[in-house]
C-alpha positions as CSV (number, residue, x, y, z in Angstrom):
1,M,-22.5,-20.2,34.6
2,Q,-22.9,-22.2,31.2
3,S,-21.9,-21.1,27.6
4,P,-20.5,-22.5,24.4
5,L,-17.5,-20.1,25.2
6,F,-16.2,-22.7,27.6
7,A,-15.3,-24.9,24.7
8,H,-12.5,-22.3,24.0
9,S,-10.6,-22.7,27.2
10,E,-6.8,-22.8,27.3
11,Q,-5.0,-25.8,26.0
12,Q,-2.8,-27.7,28.5
13,T,0.4,-28.4,26.9
14,Q,4.2,-28.2,27.6
15,E,5.2,-26.9,24.2
16,R,6.8,-23.6,24.3
17,Y,4.7,-22.2,21.5
18,T,1.3,-23.4,21.0
19,V,-1.3,-22.1,18.6
20,Q,-4.1,-21.8,21.0
21,N,-6.5,-21.3,18.1
22,P,-5.9,-19.9,14.4
23,Q,-5.6,-16.3,15.7
24,L,-4.1,-16.7,19.2
25,L,-0.6,-17.8,20.2
26,R,0.1,-19.2,23.7
27,V,3.8,-19.1,24.9
28,T,5.3,-20.9,27.9
29,L,8.1,-18.9,29.6
30,E,8.8,-21.3,32.5
31,G,12.1,-23.1,32.0
32,H,12.8,-21.4,28.6
33,D,14.8,-18.4,27.4
34,D,13.0,-15.0,27.1
35,I,10.9,-14.3,24.0
36,L,10.6,-11.2,21.9
37,A,7.1,-10.1,21.1
38,R,5.6,-7.4,18.9
39,K,4.9,-4.4,21.1
40,G,1.4,-4.4,22.4
41,A,0.6,-7.9,21.3
42,M,-0.1,-9.2,24.6
43,V,-3.9,-9.9,25.2
44,A,-3.5,-11.9,28.4
45,Y,-1.0,-13.7,30.7
46,Q,-0.7,-15.9,33.7
47,G,2.0,-16.1,36.5
48,L,4.9,-13.8,37.2
49,V,5.6,-12.2,33.9
50,E,7.4,-9.1,33.1
51,F,7.4,-7.0,29.9
52,D,10.2,-4.5,29.0
53,G,10.9,-2.6,26.0
54,E,13.6,-4.1,23.8
55,I,16.4,-1.7,23.2
56,Q,17.6,-1.4,19.6
57,T,21.2,-1.3,18.9
58,S,22.5,1.7,16.9
59,G,22.7,-0.4,13.8
60,Q,19.1,-1.4,13.9
61,R,18.0,2.2,14.7
62,R,20.0,3.5,11.7
63,A,18.6,0.8,9.6
64,R,15.0,1.6,10.8
65,A,15.7,5.4,10.1
66,N,17.0,4.6,6.5
67,T,14.5,2.0,5.3
68,G,11.4,2.1,7.5
69,E,12.0,-1.6,8.0
70,G,12.5,-3.0,11.7
71,L,10.9,-4.5,14.7
72,D,9.3,-2.7,17.7
73,L,9.6,-5.4,20.2
74,M,9.2,-6.0,24.0
75,R,11.1,-8.7,26.0
76,C,8.7,-11.2,27.8
77,H,10.3,-13.1,30.7
78,G,9.5,-14.7,33.9
79,Q,7.6,-17.8,35.2
80,G,4.2,-18.0,33.4
81,T,2.2,-18.0,30.3
82,V,1.6,-15.4,27.9
83,Y,-1.0,-14.9,25.2
84,L,-0.2,-13.0,22.1
85,A,-2.4,-11.9,19.1
86,N,-2.5,-9.0,16.6
87,L,-5.8,-7.9,15.0
88,A,-7.2,-11.4,14.7
89,Q,-4.5,-12.3,12.1
90,F,-3.9,-15.9,11.6
91,I,-0.7,-17.2,13.5
92,H,1.9,-19.7,12.1
93,V,5.2,-21.0,14.2
94,V,8.3,-21.6,12.0
95,E,11.4,-23.2,13.1
96,V,14.3,-21.2,11.8
97,E,17.3,-23.4,11.1
98,Q,20.8,-22.9,9.7
99,D,19.7,-21.5,6.4
100,G,17.5,-18.8,8.0
101,L,14.4,-16.9,7.0
102,T,13.6,-13.6,5.1
103,V,10.3,-12.1,6.3
104,D,8.5,-8.8,6.0
105,S,8.7,-7.2,9.7
106,S,4.8,-6.4,9.5
107,Y,4.2,-10.2,9.8
108,V,6.3,-11.0,12.9
109,L,4.5,-11.6,16.1
110,A,7.2,-13.1,18.3
111,L,10.6,-14.8,18.1
112,D,13.0,-16.6,20.3
113,S,15.6,-14.0,21.7
114,S,18.3,-16.3,20.6
115,L,17.6,-15.3,17.0
116,S,19.2,-12.4,15.2
117,Y,17.8,-10.2,12.6
118,Q,19.1,-7.4,10.2
119,V,17.7,-5.5,7.4
120,V,18.3,-6.5,3.7
121,A,17.2,-5.0,0.4
122,V,15.8,-6.7,-2.7
123,D,16.6,-4.7,-6.0
124,S,14.5,-4.4,-9.0
125,Q,15.6,-5.8,-12.2
126,Y,15.9,-2.4,-13.7
127,G,18.1,-0.9,-11.0
128,I,15.8,2.3,-11.2
129,S,16.2,4.4,-8.0
130,G,12.9,4.2,-6.1
131,S,12.0,0.6,-6.9
132,G,13.4,-1.6,-4.1
133,K,12.1,-3.4,-1.3
134,Y,13.3,-4.1,2.3
135,Q,12.9,-7.1,4.5
136,L,14.2,-8.8,7.6
137,N,16.9,-11.5,7.5
138,I,16.4,-13.7,10.5
139,T,19.2,-16.2,11.5
140,G,20.3,-18.5,14.1
141,R,18.3,-21.4,15.6
142,G,14.9,-20.9,17.1
143,K,11.4,-20.3,16.5
144,V,9.4,-17.3,15.0
145,A,5.7,-16.7,15.0
146,L,4.2,-15.1,11.8
147,M,0.9,-13.6,11.0
148,T,-1.1,-13.7,7.8
149,S,-4.1,-12.0,6.5
150,G,-6.3,-15.3,6.0
151,Q,-4.9,-18.8,5.5
152,P,-1.6,-18.8,3.6
153,L,-0.1,-20.8,0.8
154,M,3.4,-22.3,1.1
155,L,5.0,-22.8,-2.4
156,Q,7.9,-24.9,-2.9
157,V,10.7,-23.5,-5.2
158,T,13.1,-25.9,-7.1
159,P,15.8,-25.1,-9.6
160,D,13.4,-26.3,-12.4
161,R,10.4,-24.8,-10.8
162,Y,10.8,-21.0,-9.8
163,V,7.9,-19.0,-8.2
164,N,6.6,-15.4,-8.8
165,A,4.8,-13.7,-6.1
166,D,3.0,-10.4,-5.9
167,A,5.3,-7.9,-3.8
168,D,2.3,-7.0,-1.4
169,A,1.3,-10.8,-0.9
170,I,4.6,-12.4,0.1
171,V,5.2,-12.9,3.8
172,A,8.6,-14.6,3.9
173,W,10.9,-17.0,2.3
174,S,14.0,-19.3,2.7
175,N,17.2,-17.4,2.8
176,G,18.9,-19.7,0.3
177,L,16.6,-18.5,-2.5
178,R,17.7,-16.0,-5.2
179,V,15.4,-13.1,-5.3
180,Q,14.8,-10.3,-7.7
181,M,11.9,-7.5,-7.9
182,Q,10.5,-7.3,-11.4
183,A,7.4,-6.0,-13.1
184,Q,6.2,-7.7,-16.3
185,T,6.5,-4.6,-18.4
186,H,9.2,-2.8,-20.4
187,S,11.4,-0.3,-18.6
188,S,9.7,2.9,-20.0
189,G,6.6,1.7,-18.4
190,V,8.1,0.4,-15.2
191,W,5.9,2.8,-13.0
192,R,2.6,1.7,-14.6
193,R,0.8,-1.3,-13.3
194,R,0.7,-4.3,-15.8
195,G,-1.7,-2.8,-18.5
196,N,-5.1,-2.5,-17.3
197,T,-4.9,-5.8,-15.2
198,G,-4.2,-4.0,-11.8
199,E,-1.1,-6.2,-11.3
200,G,2.2,-4.5,-10.3
201,W,5.5,-5.5,-8.8
202,E,6.4,-8.9,-8.1
203,L,9.2,-11.0,-6.5
204,S,10.8,-13.8,-8.5
205,F,12.3,-16.8,-6.5
206,M,14.8,-19.2,-7.9
207,G,16.8,-22.0,-6.4
208,R,15.6,-24.5,-3.7
209,G,13.3,-23.4,-0.8
210,Y,10.0,-22.1,0.1
211,A,8.1,-19.0,-0.3
212,L,5.0,-18.2,1.9
213,V,2.2,-16.2,0.4
214,Q,-1.1,-14.8,2.0
215,P,-4.3,-14.5,0.4
216,S,-4.4,-10.6,0.6
217,E,-2.4,-7.6,-0.8
218,L,-2.9,-5.5,2.1
219,L,-0.8,-5.1,5.2
220,P,-2.3,-5.1,8.7
221,P,-4.6,-2.1,9.1
222,Q,-2.2,-0.3,11.7
223,N,0.2,0.0,8.9
224,A,-1.8,0.4,5.7
225,V,-1.2,3.4,3.7
226,I,-3.9,4.5,1.4
227,G,-3.6,7.0,-1.3
228,Q,-0.1,8.2,-0.2
229,G,2.8,8.1,-2.7
230,L,4.1,5.6,-5.1
231,G,4.0,2.8,-2.8
232,A,0.2,2.8,-2.3
233,Q,-0.3,3.6,-6.0
234,Y,1.7,1.0,-7.6
235,G,1.7,-1.8,-5.0
236,M,5.4,-2.0,-3.8
237,G,5.0,-3.1,-0.3
238,Q,5.1,-1.4,3.2
239,Q,8.2,0.5,2.2
240,G,6.8,1.9,-0.9
241,A,9.2,2.8,-3.6
242,R,12.8,2.7,-2.6
243,G,15.9,1.8,-4.9
244,Q,18.5,-0.2,-3.4
245,N,21.3,-2.7,-4.5
246,Q,20.6,-6.3,-4.0
247,G,22.4,-7.9,-1.0
248,N,22.9,-4.6,0.8
249,V,22.8,-5.2,4.5
250,W,22.3,-2.5,7.1
251,S,23.9,-3.3,10.3
């Protein structure tokens, strides 16, 4: 049998994480610790590999119930290779170091089991009940595979060059950054999108680090909410409109 399809055969590499193609991740388990992957993300595997549902701690269950933010994971272990993907989204492997990473859980495909995560909240500049946003704070040393809708843009933040990003387009940022949710409007019009521009809430980043933005303001289709509540109407991320205090940690 002959076909151009054979040009897409697997890559032979000893690397633990390999982006097989822009939308498919190859993970080698042999000789490494287990990985935690998004439930249902396995599209193929080779070798003796087992998949087990990852049990959440009571703190993680409580945070998920209160915020809607969290990860539904499976543990992949054994001797072999696993291929992971999700709705043909673009995949990027990030090395998490001492400063850590904050990310929207909708864009996490897989991570090393050695990494830890907890839910944190970003407050709006107005302190109005119903205008916050939740994210995951990933800490430790290891790698995490992120997904984006389209090829992303990595923006550098410095003390003299801050960055603003649409709250529905931001994927992840360095933990060391100072972050605030805001809208370019006065407080009496905080629920309105910015005039007739269609722009709404944004995150402002200050300090030194990086912010990762995707060329889309839509979440992955399995999580998209259309025409339901303030979150869908005003563009405030997956969690919609929720008011929290900045720095609040659920554990």
